[in-house]
N, C-alpha and C positions, 0 to 999 in steps of 0.2 A: 281292360284285359287282365286276366289272372296272371300272376307271376309264379313261375316254377323255380324252386331251388334245386340245384344239382350238386349235392355234396360229393366231394372226392378228396383223395389224398394227393397233394402236389409232390413233385419230385424236387422242386427248387422254389425258393421264395425270394431271396435277397438279390436285388439288382445292384451291381457295382459299376459305377461310371468311370470311364478312363480319366476324365477331368471333372472337377466340381463345376456346378452351374454358376460360375462367377458372375456377380452383378445382379443376379436374380434371386434364386432360392438358396444357393450355397451348399446344397446337399451333395454328398458323395454316394449315398445309398438310397434305395427305396424298397419298400416291402408292403404289399397290399393283400388282404385276405380274400377279396372277392374279384370275380371277373364279370363285367357287365355292370349296369347301374339302373336301378329302378326309377331314378329321376328322369332319365331319358332325354336330357336336353338336346334339342334338335341340332345345335351347332357343335356338339362335342366331337372333337377330332377322334376320340376313341371309338366312334361308330365305324371308322374305316376297317374293312375286313382284315387288314394286316395286323391289327391289334387284337382281333377277336377270333377265338377258335370255333366260330359258328358257320355252318354252311349258309345260313340265312342271316344277313346283318341286321334284320329287323328283330332278331332275338336279343339284341343288345340290352333292352330294358324289360324283357319278359322271361328270359332264362338266365338266372344268376348262379354262376358257379361259385361254390363255397369251398375254400381250402381248409378242410377240417383240421389238418395237422400244421397249420400255419405257425402257431406259437412254438411248437417243438422244432420246426425247421429253422425259425428265426434264431432261437437260442443256439442251435448247432452252428449256424452259418456266421453269426456275429462273433462267435468264439474264435473264428479263424481270420478276422480282419481287424485292422487298427480302428480305434474309436474315432468316429467322425459323425457328422450330421446325417440322420436317416429320416427320409420322408415316409410317413406311414399314416394309418388311420383312414377308415372309409365308413362314414356314418349314414349310409343309405338305410332305408327301413329294414333291410336284411339284418343289420347289426343288432336290432332290438332282440331278435331271437337268438342269434349265434354268439354275440359278444366277442367276436374274434379281434376286433380293433382294440378293445380294452385289454385283451390278453397280450396283444403285441406290445402295448404300452407297458404292461407289467414286465415283459422280458427286457425292454429297453431300460427301464428303471433298475432292474436287477443287475444288468450288465454295464450300467453307467454310460449309455449312449444318449447323446443329445437328440432331440426330436423336432421335426417340423410337421405340422398338420395343415393341409390345405383342404378346406371343407365348405360346402354349401349348407350344411345341416346344423341346427342348434343342438341336435342330439349329443354332440360331443361334450357339452357342458355336464352331462352325466358323469364323465370321467375327469372332471376338473381336479379331483383329489389326486389322481395319478399324474396329470399334466403338471400340477403344482409341485409334486414331489420330484418329478424329473427335472423341472426347472431349478429346484433347489440343489439337486445333486450335480446336474450337468448343464442343461440348457433346454428350454422349450420355446417354441414360437408357434402361433396359430394365425393362419390367414383365412379370412372368410371371402369366398369368391362370389362375385355378382357382376352382372352387366347393367343393372338398373338401380336407380335410387329408391324405387318402390315397386310394388307389384302392379305395374301399369299394364295396359293392353298388350304391349309387345312382350312383356314377361310371360303373359298367359299364352301367347302364340309359340314362343320359342323354348320355354321351359315350364310348361303347365303343371308338371308334377313335383317341381322342386319346392322347398319350404319358402314361405313368405319372406321377402327381403327384410322387413322390419324385425322379424325374429332373428335373423342373422346378426343384425346390429345390436339387438338386446343381448345376444350371446357374447358378442364382442365386449360389451360392457362388463359382463361377468368375468371374462378372461382378464381384461385389463385391471379389474379390481384386485386380482391376485398378483399384480406386478409381473405379469407374463407378457412378453413382447407380442403385440398383435397388430394387425392392420388388414388392409383390403387387397385382395387380388382382383383388380378391376379388369376382368378378362373373361371372355373376349368382349371388346367394345365393338358392337355390331355397326359397321359402316352405314351412315345415313339413317340409322334407326336408334342407336344408343349413344351417338357422338355429338349430340347437341350440347352447347355450352351449359345449358340449364342442367342437363343430366350429369355432365362431367363435374360441375361444381357441387351439385347436390351430393354425389357419392363422396367426394373429398371432404365436404363439410360434415357429413354424417359419420365418416370415419373418425375425424377429429373429435366430434361431440360424443362418440361412443368409446373414447379412450384409445383409439388406434393411433399409432405413431408413424405410419407410412401407407402409401398407396402404390402398388405396382400395376402399371397399365400394360395391357397386352392386347395385341390385335387379333383379328379373326383370320385363321388360316383355313383354306378350303381345298379338298382333294378328293377325287374319285367319288365313291358312293355318298360320302358325307356332303360333298359339294352339291351333287345333284339333289339330294334331299333338302338341303338348306335353301337352295335357289328355287326349288319348287314352292316352298313356303313363301318366299319373297314374292314370287310371281302371283301367288294366290292372294296374299294380303296387302302387298305393296307393288302392284303391277307397274306403277310409274318408275320404280327403282330398278327394274330389270335391266334396262339399257346401261344404267350407271354401274351396276354390278358387273355386267359383261365387260365393261371398259376397265374397271378396277382389277378384275381377276382374269383378264384375257390371256395373260402369258406367264403368270406366276402363282406360287402357292399362297402368297400373301398379297395385300393390296399393292398395286404398282405405283410408280411415281413417288411423290413426296407426301402423299396423303397421311400415312401412318406417322411420319416424323412430325407433322403439324399437330396431330392429336396428342402424341406423347409430349411434345413441347408445351401444349396447353395444360395438360395434366401437371407437368412440372411447375408451371406458373401458379396453378391453383394450389398446389401443395405448399409452395412458398407463401402464398397469401394466407393460408390457414395454419402455418407454422408446423407442418409435418414434412416428412421426407418422401421422395418419389423412388427411393431405393430401400430395400430391407437391410438394416444393419447386420453385419456378420458376427457370428459367434467367434471369439478369438480364444482358443484354448491356452492355458498356462503352459509354460515350459520354454525350452531353448529355441523352439521354432515359432514362437509367438510373433516375433518381429517379421518373419517371413510372411505370415498370414496377414499382418496389418499392411505390409507393403503390397502384397498381392491384391488385397481389397482395394487399395487406392488405385492400382493399375486397372483393375476390372471396372471400377466406377468411371475411370477416365475413358474406357472403351465406350461406355454408354454416352458420355459427353460428346465424344467424337462422332458417334452415330447421329445424335441429334443435331450436331453442327454440320452434318453431311460431308464429313471428311472422306478422303479416299479409302477404299476397302483395304488397300495396302497398309495404310497407317493404322487403321482399326485392327487389322489382324496382327500387325507388329506388336501392338500393346497387349492384345489378347494372348498371344503366344508367350510374350514376356511374363505376363501375369501367371500363366500356368507354370512356366519354368521356375519362377520364384516360389510359387505355392507348393511345388512338388520337390523342392530341395530337401535332401536329408541332412543338411548341415546348416547351422544358423548363418544367415546372410551377414549379420553383424560380425561374426567371427571371421568370415571371409574378408570383409572389408577392413577389419582391424589388422589382419595379417598381411593382406596383399594390396590394399587400397583399391583404386579404380580398376586396376588390371585384373584383380580377382573378380570383380563384378562382370567385366567384359568376357571372362572365361566361361560364364554361365551361358548355356545354350539360349539362343534367341535374344540375347542382350547385346545391342550395339552401342555405339558411343552416345547417341541421344538418350536412349533409355537408361544406359549406365549412369549418365549424368543426372537424370531425374531421380534415380534410386539413391545416388550419392547425396543429393540434396535432402531427400527424406531422412536418410540415416544421420546426416549432420544435424538436421533439425531435432531429431530424437536425442542425439547426444547433448545438444544445447539445453534441451528440456531437463535432462537428468542433472546437468551441471547447475541449472537454475534451482 
């Protein structure tokens, strides 16, 4: 089906999040030049009408809205916010003509903003010069998204128009060759279709072999129109799985029970086996708040550990809120501890005795490192 481009001038481009996406992508901002996607992956959450300004959700991959003034907007909006990680770049076929993702990278480089790119397309290597320059000045990381280790039958069913998987990993090699942090966003892992041990291990191994240093595993979420569309495909191509999907998604947005924790734990085991991480390292900016960011990173990673260990939601949220509190302090936590000791830490919102003690241990460890 022919694709229609709908150029227009947007009123706003930059999205600013209340909290960073701690433990996952670490970004504070995002900015994208297109609405809709020509790859049209059948499982994409962005097919949901709440994300798209289309009366007909089927227009997701056939009417692509192009924000012609995206670079000008980004330059204007970044000038008003503190420097932090921005997720940007959209390398669907539209980009070959309009080159707006490249222009957004030029703005990020000009203004000294670190960048994260999450992509399915090897087209982004066209802009490797800019990505490398951003990495040299600030920081850049590139994640290649996939659900499969190769372009198997399931890939042709659920993402028939996306680039071949092998091309994504070849692009990863090019990115890694420039000493740019890169890895795989292994998401969504389709239940009962892409979650075999063979597929999980192959994706992790290919990441390592292609120069990637981490694999982020993410589950499939289903809602509304997107859920109906996806389950119709399952019913057509995998009818024997329909009852199992009905059970997995009977009462929640994501898979019920312990299913996902088992998959995520397996991916962690495989990452350890191949010597890479199952979390993306965080960019730590220089300056007086650097220690805050390092401690927040440790707390966010602890959140993921607690989730995999099936700890209580209360404990998980306690660590998450503490991580946000430390991350968003406008005063160095080392200064606070030096001046007030543990009482100073306990005065920080959402820091109780247990978490205060954990932070104190981290700070003492850092002090000992400096002394050594």
